[in-house]
C-alpha positions, 0 to 999 in steps of 0.5 A: 073551937075556932073563936076568931072574931069573937071577943068577950065583953064581960058577963054574958055579952060578946062582940062578934066581928067578921071581915071579908075582902071583896074579890072584885074591888079588893075593899074590906067589908066589916060586920059587927054585932053584940050578942047576949048569951053564951059563947055558942050563941056568939059563934052562931051569930058570927057564922050568920054574919059570915053567911050574910057577907058571902051572900052580898058578894056576887060570884063573878061568872067565869067566862072563857076567852073564846066566848069573850072574844066572840062577844068582843068582836060582835060588839065592834061590828056595830061600831063605825070601824073600817072593814079592814079593821074588823078583818084584822081583829078577826084574823088576830082572834083566829090565832089568839083563840086556839092558843088561849081560848080555853082559859078563863079571862080572869085567869089569864096572866101577863105571863100567858100573853108573853108566852103566846107572843113568844110562840107567835114570834117563833112561828114567824109572825113577828111583824103581824103581832101589831093587830093582835094587841087590841084583843089582848090589851083588855087584860093589860090592866091586870098586869099593871095591878099585879106589878103595883101589888108586888111593889107595895 
């Protein structure tokens, strides 16, 4: 039996501890309880705490880049942007979405973006990539976090 997170305190007392890393923040959440009874009671209490922590951590909705790009562009229409800026964004997304649109936003890596840029350069769009940076830059923070994690 898996007795991880269960410690015998003596007699019929058990300490139960559960840890979980929140996917969105990376912070550790802990729950502890002291259980009086058998080891089986302690296991049930531990499993209950695990369920409680799981329910506190919402599962983020997965969204594909194609869906995100459409809403991203729609949000910019209401702002005070020049018409030429909106046209450039639309033009950029016409190239980005066919290449990366089926990927979930949370799964896009800096390597995916580098591969996209390399393919666009091969296709002769080198100087036109500037406007495509704005729609892609939303994912730049992820690359910075990955580099920091590798350093630590």
